[in-house]
C-alpha positions as CSV (number, residue, x, y, z in Angstrom):
1,M,-122.7,-54.0,17.6
2,R,-120.0,-56.5,18.7
3,D,-117.4,-53.8,19.3
4,A,-119.9,-51.2,20.6
5,P,-118.7,-49.9,24.0
6,I,-120.8,-50.9,27.0
7,L,-121.1,-48.7,30.1
8,F,-121.7,-50.8,33.3
9,Y,-123.3,-48.8,36.0
10,D,-124.8,-49.4,39.5
11,G,-128.4,-50.3,38.7
12,R,-129.5,-49.6,42.3
13,C,-128.3,-46.0,42.2
14,A,-130.8,-43.3,41.2
15,R,-128.0,-40.9,40.3
16,C,-126.3,-43.5,38.1
17,R,-129.6,-44.2,36.3
18,W,-130.1,-40.5,35.8
19,G,-126.7,-40.3,34.1
20,V,-127.5,-43.3,31.9
21,R,-130.8,-41.7,30.9
22,W,-128.9,-38.5,30.0
23,L,-126.4,-40.3,27.9
24,L,-129.1,-42.5,26.4
25,R,-131.0,-39.4,25.2
26,G,-128.0,-38.5,23.1
27,E,-127.6,-42.1,21.9
28,L,-131.2,-42.2,20.7
29,K,-130.8,-38.8,18.9
30,K,-127.8,-40.0,17.0
31,R,-129.1,-43.5,16.2
32,G,-129.2,-44.1,12.5
33,R,-126.1,-41.9,11.9
34,E,-123.8,-44.4,13.7
35,R,-124.2,-48.1,13.9
36,D,-122.1,-48.9,16.9
37,G,-123.3,-46.6,19.7
38,L,-122.8,-46.8,23.4
39,R,-124.7,-49.5,25.2
40,F,-125.6,-49.8,28.9
41,A,-125.8,-52.6,31.4
42,P,-126.1,-52.7,35.2
43,L,-123.2,-54.1,37.1
44,E,-125.6,-56.5,38.8
45,G,-126.8,-57.9,35.5
46,K,-126.1,-60.9,33.3
47,T,-124.1,-59.0,30.7
48,A,-121.7,-57.8,33.4
49,Q,-121.3,-61.3,34.7
50,D,-120.6,-62.7,31.2
51,L,-118.1,-60.0,30.2
52,L,-116.5,-59.1,33.5
53,G,-116.7,-62.4,35.2
54,A,-118.9,-63.4,38.2
55,E,-116.1,-62.8,40.7
56,F,-115.5,-59.3,39.4
57,E,-116.7,-56.8,42.0
58,A,-116.8,-53.2,41.2
59,D,-118.2,-50.2,43.0
60,S,-117.6,-48.0,40.1
61,V,-118.8,-47.2,36.6
62,I,-116.9,-49.2,34.0
63,L,-116.6,-48.8,30.3
64,W,-115.8,-52.0,28.3
65,Q,-114.8,-52.0,24.7
66,S,-113.2,-54.8,22.8
67,G,-111.8,-56.3,26.0
68,Q,-110.4,-53.0,27.3
69,L,-111.7,-51.6,30.6
70,W,-111.9,-48.0,31.8
71,M,-113.0,-47.4,35.4
72,E,-114.2,-44.4,37.4
73,D,-113.5,-40.9,36.0
74,R,-111.8,-42.3,32.9
75,A,-114.9,-44.4,32.1
76,V,-117.0,-41.3,32.4
77,I,-114.8,-39.4,30.0
78,E,-114.7,-42.3,27.5
79,A,-118.5,-42.7,27.7
80,L,-118.9,-39.0,27.0
81,K,-116.7,-39.3,24.0
82,A,-118.5,-42.4,22.7
83,S,-121.9,-40.7,23.1
84,G,-121.0,-37.6,21.2
85,H,-120.3,-35.3,24.1
86,S,-116.6,-34.7,23.1
87,I,-116.5,-31.1,24.4
88,I,-117.6,-32.1,27.9
89,A,-115.1,-35.0,27.8
90,F,-112.4,-32.6,26.7
91,M,-113.2,-30.2,29.6
92,L,-113.2,-33.0,32.1
93,N,-109.9,-34.3,30.8
94,A,-108.4,-30.9,31.4
95,V,-109.0,-31.2,35.1
96,P,-105.9,-32.6,36.9
97,H,-106.3,-36.4,37.2
98,A,-105.9,-36.4,41.0
99,L,-108.6,-33.8,41.5
100,R,-110.9,-35.5,38.9
101,R,-110.5,-38.9,40.6
102,A,-111.1,-37.4,44.1
103,I,-114.3,-35.7,42.9
104,Y,-115.5,-38.9,41.2
105,R,-114.8,-41.0,44.4
106,W,-116.6,-38.5,46.6
107,C,-119.6,-38.6,44.4
108,A,-119.5,-42.4,44.2
109,R,-119.3,-42.7,48.0
110,H,-122.4,-40.4,48.4
111,R,-124.4,-41.6,45.4
112,R,-127.2,-43.2,47.4
113,R,-127.7,-40.4,50.0
114,N,-130.6,-38.1,49.9
115,V,-131.7,-39.1,46.4
116,P,-135.4,-39.8,45.8
117,E,-136.0,-43.2,44.1
118,D,-136.8,-43.0,40.5
119,C,-138.2,-45.6,38.1
120,P,-135.8,-48.3,37.0
121,L,-134.2,-48.4,33.6
122,D,-135.7,-50.9,31.2
123,G,-136.8,-51.1,27.6
124,S,-140.4,-50.4,28.4
125,T,-139.6,-47.3,30.4
126,L,-137.5,-45.8,27.6
127,H,-139.4,-47.2,24.7
128,C,-136.3,-48.6,23.1
129,A,-136.9,-52.3,22.8
130,G,-133.9,-53.9,21.0
131,G,-132.0,-50.7,21.9
132,P,-128.9,-50.0,23.9
133,L,-130.0,-51.4,27.2
134,L,-128.6,-54.8,28.0
135,P,-129.6,-57.3,30.8
């Protein structure tokens, strides 16, 4: 699991947690077929501080793998690929970069508006102790 990609997300954002749950469903389905699946950690957590550094401030989704970082729309595409959603990643990649980034940034700016709170992500909620959720 050392080189397994880690998706860092805003743990306070209900839309972000929904996206992680959606990706996680695919990860749990394919577990057993692949050893190094996508893992998840909130930007506010210990794993983010350890790998990204305490001074690293991001207001964006980040995908980390073997020391390489992808941010924003590129992180979403790489996370989709890593979680087995290659067709969706291919379709998003076909969208012109400037448009894709503008849509991502608009969604990021409005991610906490008019969204009902949901339950937090943790191992007990998803019944995956020892699974892909990191602190």
